[in-house]
N, C-alpha and C positions, 0 to 999 in steps of 0.2 A: 504494500500500500504506500509506504513512504517513497519507494523508488519511482512510482508513477507520478507522485505529487511534485517531485523536484523538476522534471521537464516542464510541467505546466507552470510552476512558479517562475522558472527561468524565462519562458516565453512571455509571461505577463510583465516581468521586469523589463525585458527588451522592448516590448511594445510600448510601455509607458515612457521609457527613455527616448524612443524615437518620436513619440508624440510630443514630448516636451521640447525636443530639439527643433521640431517643426512649428513652434509657437508663432505668435503674431509677429509678422515682419513685413517690410515694404515690398511690394510687388513691382510697381513701376511708377515713374513720375506722373503727376497729373498735368496734362498739357493745358496751357492757357491760363495758368494761375501762378502767382508769385507769393512766396512766403513773406509775411510781415509780422510785426509784433505789436503788442499794445504799448503805448507810450503813456504810462500812468506812474504816478509817484508811489512810493512804498505804502503810504497811508491810503491812497486810493485802491491799491491792489488788495489791501487787508480790510477794506470796508465791505464786509459781507452783507450789510443791511442795504447798501446802495451800489450793487455791482454794475459795471458797464454792461449794457444789454444788446444782444442781437435784436434787430427790429424786423418786422414783417415787410416794411417798405421804407423808402428814403424820406422819412419824415419824423419829427419829434412826436407827432401824434399817432404814429403807426404802433400797432400792438407789439409789446415785448414778446420775443420768442423764447429766449433763454439767455443766461449769463454768457458773455463773450469769453472765449478761451484766450490764453496768453499769446498764442500764435494763431494767425488767421491766414487763410488762402484768399488773396484778393485777385480779381480778374486782372491779368496782365494788361497794362496800359489804361486801365479804367480811370476815369475822371470822376470826381465827386458830383453827385446829383443832390442838390439841396443840402450839401454838407455831409452826405453819406456815401460810402463806397460799397459796391456789391461784393458779397462774399458768399460762402457756403458753410453749412454746418457739417458735422461729422457724417451725416447721412446724405450729403450732397444736395440738400434742399437749399434754395436761394434764401439768403438773409442779408441784412444791411447793417453796417457799423459806422458810427460817427467818424468821419475822416480825421478830425483833429486829434483823435486818440490812437491813430495808426502811424507806425514808424517803420523804416527799413529794419530788417532783422540784423541783429548783432549780438554777440555773446561776450560780455566783458571778461568772463573767466577763461574763454578760449577764442581769441580773435581769429583763429584759422577756421573755426566752425562756420558752416553755412547752413541754410535751411531750404529744403525742397518739399513742396506739397506732394504727397504720394497717395496711391491707392494701396491700402494695406491688405494683407492676406485674408482678412475677414470681410473685405469689400467696402470698408469705410475709409473716410479721409484720415490721413495721418501725416506726420512730418518726419522726414529723414534729416539727419544732421551730418552729412559728409564733411570731411576736412578738405581745405584747398590744397 
């Protein structure tokens, strides 16, 4: 009985290790979008009562969709419309963000790091950070 259990246990361990190695990862760059970051002060970033929101349209009066993420994928070459830039959420649904809070991506801790909007292995939006 014990001899037949060991091969089954070994197969289970190998399968779980290969599944873990194949975890969430970037599949390909998202064409037509550029990685940007939020340009907020530390106190603004930590204000969970009043987060910067993705909007349903390019207007202060548009419905709030969700809190904005620290990195955003902005349509390449997009110009603000009524002070808002078009972007997408993690499910690739169109949303808008106030242009005054968007800045080019940079990482103070690693100046050689870049940011690329990508399609992840789960089919959702993600960001890859290759080095120059």
